[in-house]
C-alpha positions in Angstrom: -4.6 -24.7 34.1 -2.1 -27.4 35.2 -2.2 -29.4 32.0 0.9 -30.5 30.2 2.6 -28.4 27.4 1.1 -30.8 24.9 -2.5 -30.7 25.9 -5.2 -29.6 23.5 -6.0 -26.4 25.6 -2.5 -25.1 25.4 -2.2 -26.2 21.6 -5.6 -24.2 21.0 -3.9 -21.2 22.7 -0.7 -21.4 20.6 -2.7 -21.8 17.4 -5.1 -19.1 18.5 -2.2 -16.5 19.3 -0.8 -17.2 15.8 -3.9 -16.6 13.9 -4.9 -13.8 16.2 -1.6 -12.1 15.3 -2.7 -12.1 11.6 -6.2 -10.6 12.5 -7.9 -13.8 11.5 -9.6 -14.5 15.0 -9.6 -13.3 18.7 -8.4 -16.6 20.1 -4.8 -14.9 20.6 -6.4 -11.9 22.5 -8.3 -14.3 24.8 -5.2 -16.3 25.5 -3.3 -13.3 26.3 -6.0 -12.2 28.7 -6.0 -15.5 30.3 -2.4 -15.5 30.9 -2.5 -12.0 32.4 -5.4 -13.1 34.7 -3.3 -16.2 35.8 -0.4 -13.9 36.7 -2.7 -11.7 38.8 -2.9 -8.8 36.4 -6.7 -8.7 35.6 -6.6 -6.1 32.7 -8.4 -5.4 29.5 -6.9 -6.4 26.2 -7.5 -3.7 23.3 -9.9 -5.2 20.7 -9.9 -2.1 18.5 -8.0 1.0 17.8 -8.8 4.6 17.1 -7.0 6.2 14.1 -6.3 10.0 14.9 -5.8 10.6 11.3 -5.6 14.4 10.6 -8.3 15.3 13.2 -5.8 17.4 14.9 -6.2 19.9 12.0 -10.1 20.3 11.5 -9.7 23.4 9.4 -7.8 21.4 6.8 -10.3 18.4 6.6 -12.1 19.4 3.5 -8.9 20.4 1.6 -7.1 17.2 2.6 -10.1 15.0 1.6 -10.2 16.6 -1.8 -6.4 16.3 -2.2 -6.1 12.6 -1.2 -9.2 11.8 -3.2 -7.6 13.4 -6.2 -4.1 11.7 -5.6 -6.0 8.2 -5.4 -8.3 8.7 -8.3 -5.1 9.6 -10.5 -3.2 6.6 -9.1 -6.1 4.2 -10.0 -6.6 5.8 -13.5 -2.9 5.9 -14.5 -1.9 2.5 -13.0 -4.9 0.6 -14.4 -4.4 2.4 -17.9 -0.8 1.4 -17.9 -1.9 -2.2 -17.2 -4.5 -2.3 -19.9 -2.1 -0.5 -22.4 0.6 -3.3 -21.9 -1.9 -6.1 -22.3 -3.4 -4.6 -25.4 -0.2 -3.4 -27.4 2.0 -6.1 -28.6 4.9 -3.8 -29.0 5.0 -3.6 -25.1 5.1 -7.4 -24.7 8.7 -7.5 -23.4 10.3 -8.3 -20.0 10.8 -4.6 -19.0 6.9 -3.9 -19.6 5.8 -7.2 -18.0 7.7 -6.0 -14.8 6.1 -2.5 -15.2 2.7 -3.9 -15.4 3.1 -5.9 -12.3 4.6 -2.8 -10.6 1.4 -0.9 -11.4 -0.9 -3.6 -10.0 1.2 -3.6 -6.8 1.0 0.0 -6.7 -2.8 -0.1 -6.8 -2.9 -2.7 -4.1 -0.3 -0.8 -2.0 -2.1 2.5 -1.8 -5.6 0.8 -1.6 -4.6 -1.0 1.5 -4.7 2.4 3.4 -6.2 5.2 1.3 -10.0 4.1 1.2 -10.1 3.6 4.9 -8.4 7.1 5.4 -11.0 8.8 3.1 -13.9 7.4 4.8 -12.5 8.4 8.2 -12.9 12.1 7.2 -16.6 11.7 7.5 -16.5 9.7 10.8 -16.6 11.1 14.3 -15.2 7.8 15.8 -12.4 6.7 13.6 -12.2 3.1 14.9 -10.6 0.1 13.3 -10.9 -3.4 14.7 -8.0 -5.5 15.9 -8.6 -7.7 12.8 -8.8 -4.7 10.5 -5.7 -3.2 11.8 -3.8 -6.5 11.5 -5.0 -7.1 7.9 -4.4 -3.5 6.8 -0.7 -3.7 8.3 -0.2 -7.2 6.6 -1.2 -6.1 3.1 0.6 -2.7 3.3 3.9 -4.4 4.4 3.5 -7.2 1.8 2.8 -5.0 -1.2 5.7 -2.6 0.0 8.1 -5.6 0.1 6.9 -6.8 -3.1 7.5 -3.5 -4.7 11.1 -3.6 -3.4 11.7 -7.0 -4.9 10.1 -5.9 -8.3 12.4 -2.9 -8.5 15.4 -5.2 -7.8 14.1 -7.6 -10.7 13.6 -4.3 -13.1 17.2 -3.3 -12.3 18.4 -6.8 -13.2 16.5 -6.6 -16.5 18.1 -3.2 -17.2 21.6 -4.7 -16.5 20.9 -7.7 -18.9 19.6 -5.3 -21.7 22.6 -2.9 -21.4 25.7 -5.0 -20.3 24.8 -8.2 -22.2 22.5 -7.3 -25.2 23.4 -10.4 -27.1 22.3 -12.7 -24.5 19.3 -10.6 -23.2 16.6 -12.9 -24.7 18.2 -15.9 -23.2 18.7 -14.3 -19.7 15.2 -12.9 -19.6 13.2 -15.7 -21.0 9.4 -15.8 -20.3 9.8 -18.6 -17.6 12.6 -16.5 -16.0 10.5 -13.2 -15.9 7.5 -15.2 -14.5 9.8 -16.8 -11.8 11.2 -13.5 -10.7 7.8 -12.2 -10.4 6.5 -15.0 -8.3 9.6 -14.7 -6.1 8.9 -11.0 -5.6 5.3 -11.7 -4.5 6.3 -14.6 -2.2 9.2 -12.6 -0.6 6.8 -9.7 -0.1 4.0 -11.9 1.6 6.5 -13.7 3.9 7.8 -10.4 5.0 4.3 -9.2 5.8 3.6 -12.5 7.6 6.6 -12.3 9.8 6.3 -8.5 10.5 2.4 -8.9 11.3 3.1 -11.8 13.6 5.7 -10.2 15.5 3.7 -6.9 16.1 0.3 -8.4 16.7 1.5 -10.9 19.4 2.4 -7.9 21.6 -0.2 -7.0 24.2 -2.3 -3.8 23.6 -4.0 -3.1 27.0 -3.5 0.7 27.4 -4.2 3.6 25.2 -5.8 2.6 21.9 -5.2 5.9 20.0 -3.0 5.3 16.8 -1.6 8.9 16.3 -1.6 8.1 12.4 -4.1 7.6 9.6 -3.3 4.0 9.2 -2.0 1.0 11.3 1.8 1.6 10.7 4.7 0.1 12.6 6.0 3.0 14.8 2.6 4.0 16.2 1.7 0.4 16.9 5.0 -0.1 18.8 4.1 3.0 20.9 0.9 1.5 22.1 2.2 -1.8 23.2 2.0 -2.5 26.9 4.6 -5.4 26.7 8.3 -5.3 25.6 8.8 -4.4 22.0 12.5 -5.3 21.9 12.2 -8.6 20.2 9.6 -7.3 17.6 11.9 -4.4 16.8 14.9 -6.8 16.3 12.7 -9.2 14.2 11.4 -6.3 12.1 14.9 -4.8 11.7 16.3 -8.1 10.5 13.5 -8.7 8.0 13.7 -5.2 6.6 17.5 -5.6 6.3 17.0 -9.0 4.6 14.3 -8.0 2.0 14.9 -4.3 1.7 18.6 -4.6 2.0 18.9 -7.4 -0.4 16.8 -5.7 -3.0 18.9 -2.4 -2.6 22.1 -4.4 -3.0 20.7 -6.1 -6.2 19.8 -2.4 -7.6 23.2 -1.1 -6.5 25.2 -3.9 -8.1 23.1 -3.9 -11.2 23.7 -0.1 -11.8 27.4 -0.4 -11.1 27.5 -2.9 -14.0 25.3 -0.7 -16.1 27.6 2.5 -15.4 30.6 0.4 -16.3 28.9 -0.9 -19.7 27.6 2.7 -20.5 31.1 4.1 -20.1 32.6 1.9 -22.6 30.2 3.3 -25.3 32.2 5.8 -27.3 29.6 8.0 -28.7 27.8 10.5 -26.6 24.5 9.9 -28.3 24.7 6.1 -27.4 25.6 6.9 -23.8 22.6 9.3 -23.4 20.2 6.6 -25.1 21.5 4.0 -22.6 21.0 6.3 -19.6 17.6 7.3 -20.8 16.4 3.6 -20.7 17.3 3.5 -16.8 16.3 7.1 -15.9 12.7 6.4 -15.1 13.5 3.2 -13.0 16.3 5.0 -11.2 13.8 7.8 -10.3 11.4 5.4 -8.9 14.1 3.5 -6.9 15.4 6.8 -5.4 11.9 7.9 -4.4 10.6 4.8 -3.0 13.7 3.6 -1.1 14.5 7.1 0.2 11.1 7.8 1.7 10.7 4.2 3.0 14.1 4.1 4.8 13.6 7.7 6.1 10.3 6.6 7.8 11.2 3.1 9.2 14.8 3.6 10.1 14.6 7.0 11.5 11.0 6.8 13.1 12.6 6.9 16.7 14.9 9.9 15.9 12.4 12.6 17.5 10.6 13.6 14.2 7.0 15.2 14.8 4.0 13.3 14.1 3.0 15.6 11.3 6.4 14.9 9.7 5.9 11.2 9.9 2.4 11.4 8.4 3.8 13.5 5.4 6.6 10.9 4.7 3.9 8.2 5.0 1.8 9.9 2.5 4.8 10.3 0.2 5.6 6.6 -0.1 2.1 5.3 0.7 0.0 7.4 -1.8 2.0 9.9 -3.9 4.9 7.7 -5.1 2.3 4.9 -6.5 0.7 8.0 -8.4 4.0 9.2 -9.8 5.4 5.9 -10.9 3.2 5.5 -14.0 3.6 9.2 -14.9 7.5 8.9 -14.6 7.6 5.9 -16.9 5.0 7.3 -19.4 6.7 10.8 -19.6 10.2 9.4 -20.2 9.4 6.2 -22.3 9.2 6.6 -26.0 7.5 3.3 -26.6 4.7 4.0 -24.3 4.2 7.4 -25.9 4.1 5.8 -29.3 1.5 3.0 -27.9 -0.7 6.0 -26.6 -0.6 7.7 -29.7 -1.4 4.5 -31.7 -4.4 3.9 -29.4 -5.5 7.5 -29.9 -5.4 7.4 -33.7 -7.3 4.0 -33.6 -10.1 5.6 -31.6 -10.4 8.5 -34.0 -10.5 6.1 -36.9 -13.2 4.0 -35.0 -15.3 7.2 -34.3 -16.5 7.8 -37.8 -17.2 4.2 -38.3 -19.5 4.3 -35.2 -21.4 7.2 -36.6 -21.8 5.5 -40.0 -23.2 2.4 -38.2 -25.6 4.6 -36.0 
């Protein structure tokens, strides 16, 4: 144990801790245990967790399972349908719908990181999740959430370019620019997930292993740590401010310019038309940012566990279901594309009967 800091053994521990924080291996756990033993503290390091979920309300288990299964089914159906519709209809091949298609894909990934496991746990007596599984779930949930923040900012800039500078819209929102913005959104999201997962899963979990939640979320994981969480909380706060704050600032500035441009329109009908193009996006922004900030920035303000679970369900399952519905109900082009597709099916049906 007295080897120098550059020895292979210590290098293995450092690398092991890093990969262990992402749930890729248990080297980090073993390294942490050896350090505790070396300090004279022979303790057991947690290698799995128990998700409490909604087991505190056994009388509601059947109802909640049907409810969440319905929400998840609608989320998959609407979002997949929107992605396919955007791909099929040439009239929807524009920057706005390119971003919307990616938003639907992110919503599917976002809710799929937590919902299938939650639904399976309704039928299990022992609702366990491994250290690896918990880290993986946390990573993808945070990554997809941060990616959605960045995509919403990109969509706000797209609306600004369309309304404030319509003559230069095609130049500003070229295909190369749109692809670059989407790649940046995914990169920023995965980097945020990597930093937050590393900061949380390098903590020592050696005490109670019951997560009082239905998935591996930040506040309940911090509650289980038997080491100081101050540095992790600071890192997570800075990362959330950097990604979430920057995205929110882009949205705010974009809408300030949009409002200024709309107010210059003299006709009431023109103003309403301009505002309607932003209404769906603005509704999505308010729902997503509002519920997310409430959960993460006020998690230590003394709210009950049931309240935190309800808010988590709102931004983790309900909002991904609502996003495509909001855009579909308030968007004339999507409605027209759906009607066109419906008419094509009606025309195809008699032809199919004739062939048969």
